[in-house]
N, C-alpha and C positions, 0 to 999 in steps of 0.2 A: 504493498500500499505507501503510494505516494504521500507527501507533508509538503504542510509548506513552509519553507526553511528561514520566514521572518518570524521576531521575536512575539511571542500573545496570542500568532494566530495558529488557526487548529482544526484551517483549510486541509481535507485529505483529497484527495483524488478515490470514488470508488465508480464501479460499476462504466467504465468506458469516457467518464465523462471527461469536458476538454479544461483547458482555463490553466494548466503549470503551463512553466517556462523552464528551461534550462540555463545557468547562469552563462553570459558571456566568456573566454576565457582570453586570457592576456590583454584586453587595450583598455580606456578609459571607459568606458560601460560600463564592463566586467567591476572595476572599483568601484562605479554609484552602486551599485546593486546592490556590492559587498558594508556598502557603507552605509545604505536602506535598513536590511535583514537588523542592523545592529543589536549585534552579539555579539560579545566580548567577554575572555575569560580571563583571570588572572595567574599566571605558574609565575610560579620562585618569584612573585612581587609584579611584575611583569603582566603588563595589557597587553592582552593578544588578542588582533581582530578576524573575526570568523574567517575559516575560508572552506571555500565552498567544494563539495568531493563530487562522486560522478554523476553521484542519485540526485542532489539537493537540487531542489525545485523553489522556483514562486511559485505565488499563486496568483492570478487575476486584480484582483483585488485591491494588487498594491502599485496596481498602475490603471494614468487614466485614460 
């Protein structure tokens, strides 16, 4: 099951519905998407931004 990567979003892809998008790779738009997800972790006292994986997706709710 696919779930939206954005913080606080509980959207899931079910029953073949569309509306989820893969993160762009290696460009400025991809960086904007990562910042928009707003997932940061503190590891050993350092703030680490979210790094999208192979299956990370954003749902349609986060686009105008």
